[in-house]
PDB file as gemmi writes it, atoms N, CA and C in Angstrom:
CRYST1    1.000    1.000    1.000  90.00  90.00  90.00 P 1                      
ATOM      1  N   MET A   1      35.626 -29.352  17.694  1.00  0.00           N  
ATOM      2  CA  MET A   1      34.168 -29.508  17.369  1.00  0.00           C  
ATOM      3  C   MET A   1      34.165 -28.906  16.466  1.00  0.00           C  
ATOM      4  N   ALA A   2      32.802 -29.286  15.412  1.00  0.00           N  
ATOM      5  CA  ALA A   2      32.555 -28.499  14.299  1.00  0.00           C  
ATOM      6  C   ALA A   2      31.760 -27.720  14.155  1.00  0.00           C  
ATOM      7  N   LYS A   3      31.881 -26.653  13.410  1.00  0.00           N  
ATOM      8  CA  LYS A   3      30.972 -25.384  13.654  1.00  0.00           C  
ATOM      9  C   LYS A   3      29.751 -25.372  13.134  1.00  0.00           C  
ATOM     10  N   LYS A   4      28.679 -25.114  13.684  1.00  0.00           N  
ATOM     11  CA  LYS A   4      27.065 -25.105  13.265  1.00  0.00           C  
ATOM     12  C   LYS A   4      27.160 -24.106  12.225  1.00  0.00           C  
ATOM     13  N   ARG A   5      26.420 -24.738  10.523  1.00  0.00           N  
ATOM     14  CA  ARG A   5      26.313 -23.817   9.946  1.00  0.00           C  
ATOM     15  C   ARG A   5      24.571 -22.911  10.052  1.00  0.00           C  
ATOM     16  N   ALA A   6      24.485 -22.235   9.788  1.00  0.00           N  
ATOM     17  CA  ALA A   6      23.246 -21.519   9.969  1.00  0.00           C  
ATOM     18  C   ALA A   6      22.077 -22.130   9.234  1.00  0.00           C  
ATOM     19  N   VAL A   7      20.946 -22.382   9.575  1.00  0.00           N  
ATOM     20  CA  VAL A   7      19.688 -22.649   8.329  1.00  0.00           C  
ATOM     21  C   VAL A   7      18.565 -22.076   8.634  1.00  0.00           C  
ATOM     22  N   SER A   8      17.904 -21.460   7.944  1.00  0.00           N  
ATOM     23  CA  SER A   8      16.619 -20.618   7.561  1.00  0.00           C  
ATOM     24  C   SER A   8      15.785 -21.479   6.858  1.00  0.00           C  
ATOM     25  N   SER A   9      14.567 -21.374   7.234  1.00  0.00           N  
ATOM     26  CA  SER A   9      13.542 -21.957   6.435  1.00  0.00           C  
ATOM     27  C   SER A   9      13.383 -20.853   5.016  1.00  0.00           C  
ATOM     28  N   ARG A  10      12.958 -21.621   3.490  1.00  0.00           N  
ATOM     29  CA  ARG A  10      12.805 -20.813   2.774  1.00  0.00           C  
ATOM     30  C   ARG A  10      12.076 -19.991   2.608  1.00  0.00           C  
ATOM     31  N   ARG A  11      12.305 -18.939   1.820  1.00  0.00           N  
ATOM     32  CA  ARG A  11      11.817 -17.569   1.732  1.00  0.00           C  
ATOM     33  C   ARG A  11      10.309 -17.920   1.025  1.00  0.00           C  
ATOM     34  N   GLU A  12       8.868 -17.203   1.635  1.00  0.00           N  
ATOM     35  CA  GLU A  12       8.169 -17.365   0.871  1.00  0.00           C  
ATOM     36  C   GLU A  12       8.110 -16.101  -0.354  1.00  0.00           C  
ATOM     37  N   LYS A  13       7.290 -16.774  -1.450  1.00  0.00           N  
ATOM     38  CA  LYS A  13       7.235 -16.232  -2.432  1.00  0.00           C  
ATOM     39  C   LYS A  13       6.635 -14.618  -2.531  1.00  0.00           C  
ATOM     40  N   ARG A  14       6.983 -13.339  -2.455  1.00  0.00           N  
ATOM     41  CA  ARG A  14       6.095 -12.322  -2.363  1.00  0.00           C  
ATOM     42  C   ARG A  14       5.674 -12.037  -3.253  1.00  0.00           C  
ATOM     43  N   VAL A  15       4.210 -11.515  -2.601  1.00  0.00           N  
ATOM     44  CA  VAL A  15       3.174 -11.016  -3.770  1.00  0.00           C  
ATOM     45  C   VAL A  15       2.361 -10.025  -3.349  1.00  0.00           C  
ATOM     46  N   PRO A  16       2.491  -8.887  -4.341  1.00  0.00           N  
ATOM     47  CA  PRO A  16       1.814  -8.270  -4.218  1.00  0.00           C  
ATOM     48  C   PRO A  16       0.613  -7.924  -4.115  1.00  0.00           C  
ATOM     49  N   GLY A  17       0.233  -6.813  -2.920  1.00  0.00           N  
ATOM     50  CA  GLY A  17      -0.611  -6.762  -2.166  1.00  0.00           C  
ATOM     51  C   GLY A  17      -2.102  -6.395  -3.258  1.00  0.00           C  
ATOM     52  N   SER A  18      -2.102  -5.816  -4.342  1.00  0.00           N  
ATOM     53  CA  SER A  18      -3.045  -5.752  -5.590  1.00  0.00           C  
ATOM     54  C   SER A  18      -3.377  -7.218  -5.723  1.00  0.00           C  
ATOM     55  N   ALA A  19      -2.270  -7.967  -5.841  1.00  0.00           N  
ATOM     56  CA  ALA A  19      -2.929  -9.593  -6.499  1.00  0.00           C  
ATOM     57  C   ALA A  19      -3.077 -10.120  -5.682  1.00  0.00           C  
ATOM     58  N   ALA A  20      -3.343 -10.160  -4.022  1.00  0.00           N  
ATOM     59  CA  ALA A  20      -3.361 -11.021  -3.014  1.00  0.00           C  
ATOM     60  C   ALA A  20      -4.797 -10.568  -2.358  1.00  0.00           C  
ATOM     61  N   PHE A  21      -5.233  -9.060  -2.600  1.00  0.00           N  
ATOM     62  CA  PHE A  21      -6.726  -8.901  -2.307  1.00  0.00           C  
ATOM     63  C   PHE A  21      -7.765  -8.357  -2.884  1.00  0.00           C  
ATOM     64  N   THR A  22      -7.707  -8.644  -4.540  1.00  0.00           N  
ATOM     65  CA  THR A  22      -8.250  -8.334  -5.306  1.00  0.00           C  
ATOM     66  C   THR A  22      -8.693  -9.623  -6.081  1.00  0.00           C  
ATOM     67  N   ASN A  23      -9.872  -9.661  -6.708  1.00  0.00           N  
ATOM     68  CA  ASN A  23     -10.255 -10.991  -7.084  1.00  0.00           C  
ATOM     69  C   ASN A  23     -10.549 -10.154  -8.872  1.00  0.00           C  
ATOM     70  N   SER A  24     -10.020 -11.386 -10.161  1.00  0.00           N  
ATOM     71  CA  SER A  24     -10.552 -10.355 -11.468  1.00  0.00           C  
ATOM     72  C   SER A  24     -11.694 -11.492 -11.749  1.00  0.00           C  
ATOM     73  N   MET A  25     -12.161 -10.282 -12.606  1.00  0.00           N  
ATOM     74  CA  MET A  25     -13.679 -10.309 -13.035  1.00  0.00           C  
ATOM     75  C   MET A  25     -13.657 -11.597 -14.257  1.00  0.00           C  
ATOM     76  N   THR A  26     -14.967 -12.081 -14.040  1.00  0.00           N  
ATOM     77  CA  THR A  26     -14.985 -13.271 -15.178  1.00  0.00           C  
ATOM     78  C   THR A  26     -15.008 -12.245 -16.427  1.00  0.00           C  
ATOM     79  N   LYS A  27     -15.107 -12.776 -18.046  1.00  0.00           N  
ATOM     80  CA  LYS A  27     -15.440 -12.382 -18.687  1.00  0.00           C  
ATOM     81  C   LYS A  27     -17.095 -11.894 -18.578  1.00  0.00           C  
ATOM     82  N   ARG A  28     -17.527 -13.014 -17.773  1.00  0.00           N  
ATOM     83  CA  ARG A  28     -19.330 -13.143 -18.067  1.00  0.00           C  
ATOM     84  C   ARG A  28     -19.630 -11.551 -17.177  1.00  0.00           C  
ATOM     85  N   GLU A  29     -18.405 -11.348 -15.789  1.00  0.00           N  
ATOM     86  CA  GLU A  29     -18.906 -10.371 -15.405  1.00  0.00           C  
ATOM     87  C   GLU A  29     -18.725  -8.833 -16.230  1.00  0.00           C  
ATOM     88  N   LEU A  30     -17.411  -8.935 -16.792  1.00  0.00           N  
ATOM     89  CA  LEU A  30     -17.041  -7.631 -17.501  1.00  0.00           C  
ATOM     90  C   LEU A  30     -17.983  -7.301 -18.763  1.00  0.00           C  
ATOM     91  N   ALA A  31     -18.881  -8.365 -19.594  1.00  0.00           N  
ATOM     92  CA  ALA A  31     -19.605  -8.257 -20.551  1.00  0.00           C  
ATOM     93  C   ALA A  31     -21.054  -7.389 -19.710  1.00  0.00           C  
ATOM     94  N   GLU A  32     -21.526  -7.697 -18.648  1.00  0.00           N  
ATOM     95  CA  GLU A  32     -22.326  -7.328 -17.846  1.00  0.00           C  
ATOM     96  C   GLU A  32     -22.030  -6.131 -17.542  1.00  0.00           C  
ATOM     97  N   LEU A  33     -21.034  -5.965 -17.009  1.00  0.00           N  
ATOM     98  CA  LEU A  33     -20.889  -4.502 -16.659  1.00  0.00           C  
ATOM     99  C   LEU A  33     -20.715  -3.365 -17.492  1.00  0.00           C  
ATOM    100  N   LYS A  34     -20.031  -4.090 -19.022  1.00  0.00           N  
ATOM    101  CA  LYS A  34     -20.260  -3.057 -19.921  1.00  0.00           C  
ATOM    102  C   LYS A  34     -21.195  -2.812 -20.916  1.00  0.00           C  
ATOM    103  N   LYS A  35     -22.140  -3.885 -20.318  1.00  0.00           N  
ATOM    104  CA  LYS A  35     -23.994  -3.793 -20.591  1.00  0.00           C  
ATOM    105  C   LYS A  35     -24.617  -2.480 -20.254  1.00  0.00           C  
ATOM    106  N   LEU A  36     -24.201  -2.689 -18.629  1.00  0.00           N  
ATOM    107  CA  LEU A  36     -24.882  -1.684 -17.951  1.00  0.00           C  
ATOM    108  C   LEU A  36     -24.258  -0.262 -18.087  1.00  0.00           C  
ATOM    109  N   ALA A  37     -22.908  -0.169 -18.356  1.00  0.00           N  
ATOM    110  CA  ALA A  37     -22.520   1.095 -18.423  1.00  0.00           C  
ATOM    111  C   ALA A  37     -22.809   2.121 -20.053  1.00  0.00           C  
ATOM    112  N   ARG A  38     -23.627   1.178 -20.944  1.00  0.00           N  
ATOM    113  CA  ARG A  38     -24.018   1.895 -22.010  1.00  0.00           C  
ATOM    114  C   ARG A  38     -25.539   2.306 -21.922  1.00  0.00           C  
ATOM    115  N   MET A  39     -26.120   1.542 -20.723  1.00  0.00           N  
ATOM    116  CA  MET A  39     -27.715   1.195 -20.812  1.00  0.00           C  
ATOM    117  C   MET A  39     -28.065   3.036 -19.694  1.00  0.00           C  
ATOM    118  N   PRO A  40     -28.783   3.718 -19.983  1.00  0.00           N  
ATOM    119  CA  PRO A  40     -29.139   4.601 -19.433  1.00  0.00           C  
ATOM    120  C   PRO A  40     -29.437   4.348 -17.911  1.00  0.00           C  
ATOM    121  N   ASP A  41     -29.622   5.401 -17.144  1.00  0.00           N  
ATOM    122  CA  ASP A  41     -30.068   4.796 -16.069  1.00  0.00           C  
ATOM    123  C   ASP A  41     -31.571   5.162 -15.743  1.00  0.00           C  
ATOM    124  N   SER A  42     -32.523   5.450 -16.588  1.00  0.00           N  
ATOM    125  CA  SER A  42     -33.438   5.555 -16.186  1.00  0.00           C  
ATOM    126  C   SER A  42     -34.065   4.002 -16.554  1.00  0.00           C  
ATOM    127  N   LYS A  43     -33.250   3.284 -17.128  1.00  0.00           N  
ATOM    128  CA  LYS A  43     -33.518   1.511 -17.632  1.00  0.00           C  
ATOM    129  C   LYS A  43     -33.077   0.485 -16.653  1.00  0.00           C  
ATOM    130  N   ILE A  44     -32.374   0.978 -16.050  1.00  0.00           N  
ATOM    131  CA  ILE A  44     -31.891   0.052 -14.753  1.00  0.00           C  
ATOM    132  C   ILE A  44     -32.260  -0.056 -13.857  1.00  0.00           C  
ATOM    133  N   ASP A  45     -32.942  -1.075 -13.631  1.00  0.00           N  
ATOM    134  CA  ASP A  45     -33.774  -1.683 -12.190  1.00  0.00           C  
ATOM    135  C   ASP A  45     -33.143  -1.897 -10.728  1.00  0.00           C  
ATOM    136  N   PHE A  46     -33.230  -1.115  -9.803  1.00  0.00           N  
ATOM    137  CA  PHE A  46     -32.510  -0.445  -8.701  1.00  0.00           C  
ATOM    138  C   PHE A  46     -33.290  -1.437  -7.708  1.00  0.00           C  
ATOM    139  N   LEU A  47     -34.517  -2.049  -7.931  1.00  0.00           N  
ATOM    140  CA  LEU A  47     -35.087  -2.669  -6.881  1.00  0.00           C  
ATOM    141  C   LEU A  47     -34.851  -3.785  -6.048  1.00  0.00           C  
ATOM    142  N   ASP A  48     -33.592  -4.290  -6.175  1.00  0.00           N  
ATOM    143  CA  ASP A  48     -32.836  -5.450  -5.597  1.00  0.00           C  
ATOM    144  C   ASP A  48     -31.957  -4.707  -4.836  1.00  0.00           C  
ATOM    145  N   ALA A  49     -31.324  -3.415  -4.932  1.00  0.00           N  
ATOM    146  CA  ALA A  49     -30.530  -3.206  -4.729  1.00  0.00           C  
ATOM    147  C   ALA A  49     -30.547  -2.375  -3.136  1.00  0.00           C  
ATOM    148  N   PRO A  50     -29.599  -2.999  -2.179  1.00  0.00           N  
ATOM    149  CA  PRO A  50     -30.311  -2.334  -0.643  1.00  0.00           C  
ATOM    150  C   PRO A  50     -30.226  -0.855  -0.560  1.00  0.00           C  
ATOM    151  N   GLU A  51     -31.173  -0.241   0.295  1.00  0.00           N  
ATOM    152  CA  GLU A  51     -31.193   0.988   0.709  1.00  0.00           C  
ATOM    153  C   GLU A  51     -30.217   1.648   1.435  1.00  0.00           C  
ATOM    154  N   ALA A  52     -29.584   3.059   0.666  1.00  0.00           N  
ATOM    155  CA  ALA A  52     -28.282   3.451   1.511  1.00  0.00           C  
ATOM    156  C   ALA A  52     -29.104   4.008   3.059  1.00  0.00           C  
ATOM    157  N   ALA A  53     -27.909   3.160   3.809  1.00  0.00           N  
ATOM    158  CA  ALA A  53     -27.767   3.603   5.001  1.00  0.00           C  
ATOM    159  C   ALA A  53     -27.487   5.257   5.384  1.00  0.00           C  
ATOM    160  N   SER A  54     -27.564   5.642   6.253  1.00  0.00           N  
ATOM    161  CA  SER A  54     -27.392   7.105   6.920  1.00  0.00           C  
ATOM    162  C   SER A  54     -25.609   7.321   7.155  1.00  0.00           C  
ATOM    163  N   PRO A  55     -25.110   8.504   6.545  1.00  0.00           N  
ATOM    164  CA  PRO A  55     -23.914   8.110   6.876  1.00  0.00           C  
ATOM    165  C   PRO A  55     -23.537   7.787   8.172  1.00  0.00           C  
ATOM    166  N   PRO A  56     -22.037   6.989   8.303  1.00  0.00           N  
ATOM    167  CA  PRO A  56     -21.722   6.806   9.602  1.00  0.00           C  
ATOM    168  C   PRO A  56     -21.416   8.649  10.132  1.00  0.00           C  
ATOM    169  N   THR A  57     -21.348   8.399  11.512  1.00  0.00           N  
ATOM    170  CA  THR A  57     -21.032   9.562  11.946  1.00  0.00           C  
ATOM    171  C   THR A  57     -19.431   9.643  12.314  1.00  0.00           C  
ATOM    172  N   THR A  58     -18.494  10.627  11.450  1.00  0.00           N  
ATOM    173  CA  THR A  58     -17.136  10.273  12.002  1.00  0.00           C  
ATOM    174  C   THR A  58     -16.642  11.386  12.803  1.00  0.00           C  
ATOM    175  N   LEU A  59     -15.385  11.142  13.248  1.00  0.00           N  
ATOM    176  CA  LEU A  59     -14.966  12.411  14.062  1.00  0.00           C  
ATOM    177  C   LEU A  59     -13.642  12.894  12.863  1.00  0.00           C  
ATOM    178  N   VAL A  60     -14.057  13.819  12.624  1.00  0.00           N  
ATOM    179  CA  VAL A  60     -13.251  14.514  11.751  1.00  0.00           C  
ATOM    180  C   VAL A  60     -11.512  15.088  12.215  1.00  0.00           C  
ATOM    181  N   GLY A  61     -10.841  14.512  11.905  1.00  0.00           N  
ATOM    182  CA  GLY A  61      -9.269  14.197  12.434  1.00  0.00           C  
ATOM    183  C   GLY A  61      -8.892  13.588  13.564  1.00  0.00           C  
ATOM    184  N   GLN A  62     -10.050  12.056  13.684  1.00  0.00           N  
ATOM    185  CA  GLN A  62      -9.881  11.439  14.634  1.00  0.00           C  
ATOM    186  C   GLN A  62      -8.225  10.885  14.246  1.00  0.00           C  
ATOM    187  N   PHE A  63      -7.947  10.584  12.998  1.00  0.00           N  
ATOM    188  CA  PHE A  63      -6.789   9.465  12.714  1.00  0.00           C  
ATOM    189  C   PHE A  63      -5.621  10.398  11.902  1.00  0.00           C  
ATOM    190  N   TYR A  64      -5.462  11.928  12.465  1.00  0.00           N  
ATOM    191  CA  TYR A  64      -4.959  12.856  11.715  1.00  0.00           C  
ATOM    192  C   TYR A  64      -3.601  12.910  12.784  1.00  0.00           C  
ATOM    193  N   ARG A  65      -2.568  12.724  12.454  1.00  0.00           N  
ATOM    194  CA  ARG A  65      -1.441  12.691  13.360  1.00  0.00           C  
ATOM    195  C   ARG A  65      -0.405  13.313  12.781  1.00  0.00           C  
ATOM    196  N   PRO A  66       0.068  14.636  13.260  1.00  0.00           N  
ATOM    197  CA  PRO A  66       0.632  15.808  13.197  1.00  0.00           C  
ATOM    198  C   PRO A  66       2.001  15.278  12.869  1.00  0.00           C  
ATOM    199  N   VAL A  67       3.144  15.728  12.387  1.00  0.00           N  
ATOM    200  CA  VAL A  67       4.372  15.761  12.612  1.00  0.00           C  
ATOM    201  C   VAL A  67       4.926  16.546  13.599  1.00  0.00           C  
ATOM    202  N   LYS A  68       5.424  15.550  14.620  1.00  0.00           N  
ATOM    203  CA  LYS A  68       6.152  16.135  15.465  1.00  0.00           C  
ATOM    204  C   LYS A  68       7.506  16.394  15.349  1.00  0.00           C  
ATOM    205  N   GLN A  69       8.005  17.554  16.342  1.00  0.00           N  
ATOM    206  CA  GLN A  69       9.279  18.257  16.128  1.00  0.00           C  
ATOM    207  C   GLN A  69       9.638  18.262  17.391  1.00  0.00           C  
ATOM    208  N   LEU A  70      10.960  17.680  17.537  1.00  0.00           N  
ATOM    209  CA  LEU A  70      12.039  17.663  18.755  1.00  0.00           C  
ATOM    210  C   LEU A  70      12.265  18.935  18.917  1.00  0.00           C  
ATOM    211  N   ILE A  71      12.302  19.873  20.325  1.00  0.00           N  
ATOM    212  CA  ILE A  71      12.331  20.697  20.215  1.00  0.00           C  
ATOM    213  C   ILE A  71      13.364  21.644  21.347  1.00  0.00           C  
ATOM    214  N   SER A  72      13.916  22.025  21.963  1.00  0.00           N  
ATOM    215  CA  SER A  72      14.650  22.356  23.217  1.00  0.00           C  
ATOM    216  C   SER A  72      13.447  23.277  23.782  1.00  0.00           C  
ATOM    217  N   LEU A  73      13.081  23.647  24.750  1.00  0.00           N  
ATOM    218  CA  LEU A  73      11.978  24.666  25.406  1.00  0.00           C  
ATOM    219  C   LEU A  73      12.259  25.042  26.693  1.00  0.00           C  
ATOM    220  N   ARG A  74      12.803  26.234  27.052  1.00  0.00           N  
ATOM    221  CA  ARG A  74      13.148  26.740  28.471  1.00  0.00           C  
ATOM    222  C   ARG A  74      11.740  27.379  28.926  1.00  0.00           C  
ATOM    223  N   VAL A  75      11.175  26.360  30.097  1.00  0.00           N  
ATOM    224  CA  VAL A  75       9.958  26.849  30.861  1.00  0.00           C  
ATOM    225  C   VAL A  75      10.182  27.376  32.427  1.00  0.00           C  
ATOM    226  N   ASP A  76       9.361  28.202  32.580  1.00  0.00           N  
ATOM    227  CA  ASP A  76       9.310  28.557  34.240  1.00  0.00           C  
ATOM    228  C   ASP A  76       9.284  27.190  35.037  1.00  0.00           C  
ATOM    229  N   ALA A  77      10.119  26.961  36.339  1.00  0.00           N  
ATOM    230  CA  ALA A  77       9.738  25.907  36.908  1.00  0.00           C  
ATOM    231  C   ALA A  77       8.584  25.716  37.267  1.00  0.00           C  
ATOM    232  N   ASP A  78       7.735  26.724  37.659  1.00  0.00           N  
ATOM    233  CA  ASP A  78       6.862  26.290  38.205  1.00  0.00           C  
ATOM    234  C   ASP A  78       5.940  26.503  37.298  1.00  0.00           C  
ATOM    235  N   VAL A  79       5.343  26.859  36.199  1.00  0.00           N  
ATOM    236  CA  VAL A  79       5.128  26.347  34.751  1.00  0.00           C  
ATOM    237  C   VAL A  79       5.042  24.770  34.587  1.00  0.00           C  
ATOM    238  N   LEU A  80       5.961  24.546  34.539  1.00  0.00           N  
ATOM    239  CA  LEU A  80       6.507  23.050  34.240  1.00  0.00           C  
ATOM    240  C   LEU A  80       6.182  21.833  35.410  1.00  0.00           C  
ATOM    241  N   ALA A  81       6.281  22.477  36.721  1.00  0.00           N  
ATOM    242  CA  ALA A  81       5.847  21.938  37.732  1.00  0.00           C  
ATOM    243  C   ALA A  81       3.878  21.784  37.602  1.00  0.00           C  
ATOM    244  N   TRP A  82       3.144  22.587  37.582  1.00  0.00           N  
ATOM    245  CA  TRP A  82       1.647  22.799  37.489  1.00  0.00           C  
ATOM    246  C   TRP A  82       1.539  21.706  36.134  1.00  0.00           C  
ATOM    247  N   PHE A  83       2.259  21.593  34.708  1.00  0.00           N  
ATOM    248  CA  PHE A  83       1.724  20.980  33.752  1.00  0.00           C  
ATOM    249  C   PHE A  83       2.016  19.566  34.279  1.00  0.00           C  
ATOM    250  N   ARG A  84       3.103  19.604  35.196  1.00  0.00           N  
ATOM    251  CA  ARG A  84       3.593  17.940  34.975  1.00  0.00           C  
ATOM    252  C   ARG A  84       2.360  17.306  36.290  1.00  0.00           C  
ATOM    253  N   GLY A  85       2.190  18.270  37.274  1.00  0.00           N  
ATOM    254  CA  GLY A  85       1.246  17.956  37.969  1.00  0.00           C  
ATOM    255  C   GLY A  85      -0.021  17.185  37.743  1.00  0.00           C  
ATOM    256  N   ARG A  86      -0.612  17.452  36.454  1.00  0.00           N  
ATOM    257  CA  ARG A  86      -1.691  17.002  35.468  1.00  0.00           C  
ATOM    258  C   ARG A  86      -1.345  15.405  35.140  1.00  0.00           C  
ATOM    259  N   GLY A  87      -0.138  15.005  35.237  1.00  0.00           N  
ATOM    260  CA  GLY A  87      -0.487  13.570  35.012  1.00  0.00           C  
ATOM    261  C   GLY A  87       0.744  13.187  34.226  1.00  0.00           C  
ATOM    262  N   THR A  88       1.008  11.715  33.619  1.00  0.00           N  
ATOM    263  CA  THR A  88       2.177  11.133  32.567  1.00  0.00           C  
ATOM    264  C   THR A  88       2.087  11.835  31.294  1.00  0.00           C  
ATOM    265  N   LYS A  89       0.695  12.330  30.553  1.00  0.00           N  
ATOM    266  CA  LYS A  89       1.036  12.863  29.434  1.00  0.00           C  
ATOM    267  C   LYS A  89       1.021  14.473  29.635  1.00  0.00           C  
ATOM    268  N   TYR A  90       1.578  15.043  30.441  1.00  0.00           N  
ATOM    269  CA  TYR A  90       1.616  16.289  30.471  1.00  0.00           C  
ATOM    270  C   TYR A  90       2.224  17.211  29.145  1.00  0.00           C  
ATOM    271  N   GLN A  91       3.027  16.487  28.312  1.00  0.00           N  
ATOM    272  CA  GLN A  91       3.742  17.381  27.391  1.00  0.00           C  
ATOM    273  C   GLN A  91       2.356  17.675  26.204  1.00  0.00           C  
ATOM    274  N   THR A  92       1.887  16.755  26.143  1.00  0.00           N  
ATOM    275  CA  THR A  92       0.375  16.073  25.147  1.00  0.00           C  
ATOM    276  C   THR A  92      -0.271  17.446  25.374  1.00  0.00           C  
ATOM    277  N   TYR A  93      -0.398  17.769  26.887  1.00  0.00           N  
ATOM    278  CA  TYR A  93      -1.354  18.485  27.308  1.00  0.00           C  
ATOM    279  C   TYR A  93      -0.719  20.406  27.078  1.00  0.00           C  
ATOM    280  N   MET A  94       0.705  20.496  27.007  1.00  0.00           N  
ATOM    281  CA  MET A  94       1.078  21.336  26.822  1.00  0.00           C  
ATOM    282  C   MET A  94       0.871  21.704  25.437  1.00  0.00           C  
ATOM    283  N   ASN A  95       0.770  20.792  24.352  1.00  0.00           N  
ATOM    284  CA  ASN A  95       0.793  20.775  22.921  1.00  0.00           C  
ATOM    285  C   ASN A  95      -0.853  21.455  22.589  1.00  0.00           C  
ATOM    286  N   GLN A  96      -1.569  20.884  23.353  1.00  0.00           N  
ATOM    287  CA  GLN A  96      -3.157  21.050  23.304  1.00  0.00           C  
ATOM    288  C   GLN A  96      -3.295  22.722  23.575  1.00  0.00           C  
ATOM    289  N   VAL A  97      -2.496  22.983  24.770  1.00  0.00           N  
ATOM    290  CA  VAL A  97      -2.649  24.282  24.857  1.00  0.00           C  
ATOM    291  C   VAL A  97      -1.983  25.430  24.263  1.00  0.00           C  
ATOM    292  N   LEU A  98      -1.017  25.120  23.684  1.00  0.00           N  
ATOM    293  CA  LEU A  98      -0.362  25.974  22.531  1.00  0.00           C  
ATOM    294  C   LEU A  98      -1.171  25.683  21.282  1.00  0.00           C  
ATOM    295  N   ARG A  99      -1.456  24.431  21.298  1.00  0.00           N  
ATOM    296  CA  ARG A  99      -2.702  24.713  19.825  1.00  0.00           C  
ATOM    297  C   ARG A  99      -3.731  25.481  19.892  1.00  0.00           C  
ATOM    298  N   ARG A 100      -4.219  25.475  21.060  1.00  0.00           N  
ATOM    299  CA  ARG A 100      -5.685  26.208  21.481  1.00  0.00           C  
ATOM    300  C   ARG A 100      -5.179  27.390  21.306  1.00  0.00           C  
ATOM    301  N   GLU A 101      -4.361  28.152  21.695  1.00  0.00           N  
ATOM    302  CA  GLU A 101      -4.029  29.374  21.426  1.00  0.00           C  
ATOM    303  C   GLU A 101      -3.374  29.948  20.086  1.00  0.00           C  
ATOM    304  N   MET A 102      -3.011  28.967  19.828  1.00  0.00           N  
ATOM    305  CA  MET A 102      -2.618  29.382  17.919  1.00  0.00           C  
ATOM    306  C   MET A 102      -4.141  29.143  17.266  1.00  0.00           C  
ATOM    307  N   GLN A 103      -4.712  28.781  17.490  1.00  0.00           N  
ATOM    308  CA  GLN A 103      -6.057  29.107  16.897  1.00  0.00           C  
ATOM    309  C   GLN A 103      -7.265  29.682  16.825  1.00  0.00           C  
ATOM    310  N   THR A 104      -6.814  30.296  18.355  1.00  0.00           N  
ATOM    311  CA  THR A 104      -7.734  31.259  18.867  1.00  0.00           C  
ATOM    312  C   THR A 104      -7.111  32.845  18.406  1.00  0.00           C  
ATOM    313  N   ARG A 105      -6.087  32.634  18.417  1.00  0.00           N  
ATOM    314  CA  ARG A 105      -5.258  34.028  18.318  1.00  0.00           C  
ATOM    315  C   ARG A 105      -5.067  34.318  16.743  1.00  0.00           C  
ATOM    316  N   PRO A 106      -5.467  35.140  16.081  1.00  0.00           N  
ATOM    317  CA  PRO A 106      -4.578  35.342  14.917  1.00  0.00           C  
ATOM    318  C   PRO A 106      -3.068  35.835  15.035  1.00  0.00           C  
ATOM    319  N   ARG A 107      -2.390  35.308  13.704  1.00  0.00           N  
ATOM    320  CA  ARG A 107      -1.218  35.624  13.560  1.00  0.00           C  
ATOM    321  C   ARG A 107      -1.005  37.400  13.227  1.00  0.00           C  
ATOM    322  N   SER A 108       0.294  37.596  14.376  1.00  0.00           N  
ATOM    323  CA  SER A 108       0.607  39.427  13.842  1.00  0.00           C  
ATOM    324  C   SER A 108       1.554  39.677  13.062  1.00  0.00           C  
TER     325      SER A 108                                                      
END                                                                             
């Protein structure tokens, strides 16, 4: 019996992200921007520009993910049982407790 040859589809040509997600400006648009750059702000008509909305409410640090480090830690059995009794994310809770302690007490 003949051995089957593996055949894959043609590779797509890779396009850099800067080229895929940006449109180059036309000569007319570039000329208009240069004209506006030379003009003083007092001469620019802002009547057709939309009003600035109030800044969005954001949570500071919402997307911050600190680097985690794997360690081995010996904890009393009753302390571990108490943390585990809080649910599946007991290690995250332990980290929060330690962080709160770190932030409230100055380093001596």
